[in-house]
N, C-alpha and C positions, 0 to 999 in steps of 0.2 A: 681827225679821222680814226676810226676804230678798226681792229683787225676783222676782216671778213672771211678770209681763208688763210690759215696759218701754215700751209705747206710752203716750204722755202724753195725759191727759184734762184739759181745762179744769176739768170738774167730774165726776169719776168717782163713780158712785152705783149703788144698786140691785143689788148683787152677789148672784148666785144660783147655787148649785151644783145642776145638774140631775141627780138621782140615777139616772135611767135612761140618760142619755147620758154620764154622768161627765164633764161639760163645765161650765166656769165661764162665766157670762154676766154682763155689766154694761153700764152706759150711760155715755156722755159726754153729760150733759144739754145743756150749752151747745154742744158740738160736734155735737149731733144725730146720734149714732152708737150702734148696738148692737154691742158687741164680745163675742167669746168666745175661749176658749182650752181646747183639749182636751189636758190634760197628758200622757196616755199616748202620743198620736200626734204631739203638737206642732202639730196643725192649729189655725189661728186664723181668725177672720172679723171683718169690719168692715162692718156694714150701714148705709148712709146712711139717715137718717130725714127726713121732710118737716117734722116739728115736734119740739119738745123732748119727750123721753120719759125716764122716771126710775125705773121699777120694773117688776118682772115676777114672775110665778108660772108654774110648769109645769102644763100641762093633761094631756098625755100625752107620749109619746116625741118627737113631731114638732111639737107646738104649745105656744106660750107665750101667756099673758095679758100684755099690755103696757099700762101706763098712760102716757098722753100729756097734753099741756097742754089738750086738748079732749075726751078720751074714754078709754074702755077698749076694747081691741081684742084679737082673737085674731090670732096670727101663726104662719104655717106655715113651719117652718124648712127644709122641702124645696122648697117652691114660691115662697117669699117673698111670699105673698099675705096681706094684712091683711083681717080681717073686723070690722065694727063691732059692738060689744057694748052700749055705753051711752055717753051724753054725760056729760062731766065738766066742769061750769062752762063749757060751750062758748061761751056768750055773754058771758063775763066776760073781757075782754081784759087784765085786771090780773094774773090768776093763772095758774099752771101746776101740774102734779102734782109731788109730791116723793116722800117715802118711802112705801113700800107693801110689803105682805107677805100671803101666803095664811094663813088661820087653820086650826086643826085640824078645823074643821067643813066645810072646803071653800069657805069664803067668801074674800073679798079685802078688806083694809083699805087705803085710800089717802088720803094727805093732800094738800091743796093749799096753796099759799102765793103771796104776791105775787112777781112776777118781779123786783121791786126790794126784796124782803123788807119790803113795806109792813106796818106794825104791825097785828096782829089780822085780817089778810086771809085767813087760812087756815082750812080746815075738814077734818075727818076723816070719811070715809064708809066704809061697808061694803057691798060687793056680795055678795048672798046670795039664793038662791032666785029668780034672774032679775031682781032689783030692786036699785037703789042707794038707800041710806038714810043720812041724816046721823047721825053719832055724837057729834061735838063741834065747836064753832066758836069763833071769836075767838082762834085760835092764830096766832102770827106765823110760826114755822118748824116745822111738825110733822115729827117724826123719831122714831126708835127704836121703830117699830111692831113688836112681837113678842109672843109668847104663851107662857105657862107650859106646860110639858110635860104637866101634870096637868089642863089645860083649865080651871083655876080662875080665871084672870085674864089680862088683857092689859096691855101697857105702851105708853106713848107719851111723847114729850118735846116741849117747846117750847124749841128751841135758844136763841132770843133771850131768853126768860125764865130760862134756865138751870135748868129744872125737869124732872124725870123723874116721870111719873105712873103709877099703877097703877089699873086699873079691874076690878072684879069682873064676871065673866061668868056668864050662866045656862046651862042645859043646851043651848041652841041657839046659844050663842056671842054673845048680845046683852048689852050692859051691864045689870047688875041693880042697880047703885048708881052714885052720882056718882063720878067719878074723884077719887083722893086723891093728894097729893104723896107720892111714894115716896122720892126723894132730891132734896134742895135743894142745887144747886150754886152758887147765887147768891152765896155768901160765899167761894167757893173760886177763882173766876175760870175754872172749867172749863165748857165748853160741850158738852152732850150732842148727839151726832149719831145716826147709825144704830146699831142694836143687834140682837142675836140671842140666843136662849136656848140653853143646852146641854142634854144629856140629864138633868142633875141639877136643872135649873131655875134655874141661875145666868144672869145677864145678862152679855154681853160687849158693851161700849159703846164706840164710837169717839168720840174727843174732838177736836172741831174746834179747831185751833190748838195742839194738844199733841203731835201725832205719836205717838199711842198708842191702844191699845184697853185698857180697864180692866175687870176682872172685878168683878161686884157680886153678892153672895149674895142668896138669896130674902128675907132679912130686911133688906136694904138696906145691908149693910156693904161698903165699898170694899175690893177685894183687889189682886191682882197687876196690874201694867201690862205690856203687850206693846208695845215701841217699834218704830216704823218711821221710815225716813229721809225723811219728808215731813210737815211740820207740820199740814197740813189732812187728817187722817185722817177718812174719811167714813162708810163702811159695812162691817161685818164679815159674814162667812159661814163656816160650817163645810162642809168638803167632803173630797174624796178617797175612796177605796174604803171606808175605815173611819170617815170623818167626824171625823178627828182633826187635819186640817190647817185652820188658821185663815187665811182670806184677808181682805184689807182693801183697799178702793179709797181713792184720795186725789185731791187737786185742786190746781191752780195758781191758781184764782180768788182774787183778793185779795192775791196775793204780788207784791211789787215785785222789781226787778232784783236787789237785793242778797240778798233772801231766796231767790230762785230759784238764785242762784249758790251759796249755802250748802247748798241742798237741791235739786240738779239732777234728782233722780228724783221730785220732786213730780208728781202726776198719774198715776204708775204704779200697778200692783196689786202688793201685797206678800203673802207667805205665810210661815207658820211651821208646820213639821211637828211633830206630836205636841204641839200646844199644849193640847189638852183633848179631851174626848169630846163631840162634837156629835151631831146627829141629822139625818135627812133632812127637808127642808122638805115640808110637806103639799102635795098637788096642789090646784089650783083646780078645782072641779067645775062644769062647765057645766050650767045648768038645761036641762031637756028642751025648753024653748021658745027657748033661746038659739041663735044661729047657730053 
């Protein structure tokens, strides 16, 4: 994978290709910035944020849903105005938002975690139909939230536990069974971070500490690795006009001086043309009662 955007993030995360704008968005969680890059025009942006934000979904051409450490918000890309949608552990000073993604039904799944990665402090929620509802708790670092193209299941990981889970979903997108371990990385030393599914239902999973995105088949078999010049690979996304470009954010967090000298592009965003056949992320659907 080559460098797509050389701006360095302490903790790059939440990468999202906006299919209407053909623009890539991502966050520097620790740096409290929303960044974007429009590859056709070269236009970039860097929006300062008042608190840590980590994930987004697109609502329409000009609005995003953004998850922060205290809530879910709408954000107007043309006016820069935020609108409050829902509180997210607002009174819990220990936690912040982490990985999140819109689901095929127009809902939004978001995980929380301890700001110092406190064990079992995290929870996964789904916002759907105008309400926020708990999906799972007791997770240390929730990641890899993504969904099967056929709407049959969802996935999430606990990076600290080195486990990737699969959960069956009903016709409305709610869990119909308890989550099951899909891939156990605990004996491999690999730590699952963000993930996305492609058009065929394969997972593309970023591996924290490995500088790679690994393909995983729908039956849980590990496949090809896509390497990038940053050990802390964090979150992948498919984009480009035909959704065949693989993007991945990265981080400098936790890297010492020697590691940064060996991988000076840590924190940049990387891209690989023709990596696989992805698909557009679904839009988040605002309920009629939402702002």
